[in-house]
N, C-alpha and C positions, 0 to 999 in steps of 0.2 A: 386639419392636425387634431389629433385626440387630446382631451383635456387631460392635463396633469396637474399634479400639486396637491396639498393636504386639503383643500377645500371640496374635493370630490365627494360626492355622496356613495353609499355602498350600492352594490349591484341591485337592479330592480329596485332602487330607492328604499331598500330595507333598512329598519331601525332595530337596532339591538338594545336590550334592557339588561343592564347590571343587576346582581343580586339584590343591591340596595335601592332599585329603582331608577337609576340614572339612564337617560336615554342617550344613546350613540347614534347619530345620524349621519356624520361625515368622518372622514379618515384621521382628521385633527381632534375630534372628540374622541375616538378610540386611541388616539396616539397618547393624548392627555391622560386618559384612563389608565393605560398602561404604565405610563411613567408615575401615576400617582399610587400604583401599588408597591408594597414593601418589596426592597430588594430580592428578598427570599423567594417571593411570589414570581417576580418578574424572571427569575433564572430558571424556572421551570420550563421544560422542554414546550408545553402547548402555549404558553405566552411567548416563548422564544420564535416558535413557528409563525403564530399570529403577527408578531411584530415584523418578522421578514416579509411576510405577504403585504403588509401595509406600506413597508418602504418600497417594495417593488411596485406596487400599484400607483403610489404617488410620484415615483420618479419615471416610470415607464408608460403609465396610463392606464386604461381600462382593460387591457389584455388580461390584467391579473386579478379583475374585480371578482370573479367566481371563486377564485382561491382565497381571496380575503375574506369572503363572506363565509365559507366554510371554516376557515382557521379562527375567525373571531367566535362563531357560533360553537365550535369544539371547545375553546378556550373558556368561555363564559359557562358552558355546561359541564366541565370538568370538575370531578369531585362530587357533583349531585348526584343523588341516588334516584334512579327512575322510579321505583316503587320501593315500599318497605319490604323487607324479607318476610316470608310468611313461614310459621313453624311448620316444620316437616311432621307428618305423621310418624309416630313411633311403630316400628315392626313389633308385632306381637310374637314372641318366641315360645314355643310350646308346642303341644299336640295339635296338629291341624285336623279339624273337623271334615269328613268326607261330604260333598255337596249333596243336598237334599233331591231326592229322586221323586218323580211323581209318582203318586199312589195309583194301584190299577183298580178299577171298577170291577165289582163282582157281578158274574152275568148269572141270572137266575134262570 
């Protein structure tokens, strides 16, 4: 029979790290972390989705392990900007100069 319960490790024994550096190695760690979040944060869709997947894996077994990993990684990364936005180059409006053409050599 497949292992069930909150003591299960994540898929491929992956460990998640929270923004404050806390390590989440088991479903119980992730459950405790989600429950420690403010209610306003817990009610956001990405955390709701992660919590649903945690419960399904804890109750039904490792069949939901991959979904749990995806949900947790997305929830932890939500709100982080991947790269700072670069300033766009301003378009120069005005008279456009024709391209420079190669000059011809004089034949003697």
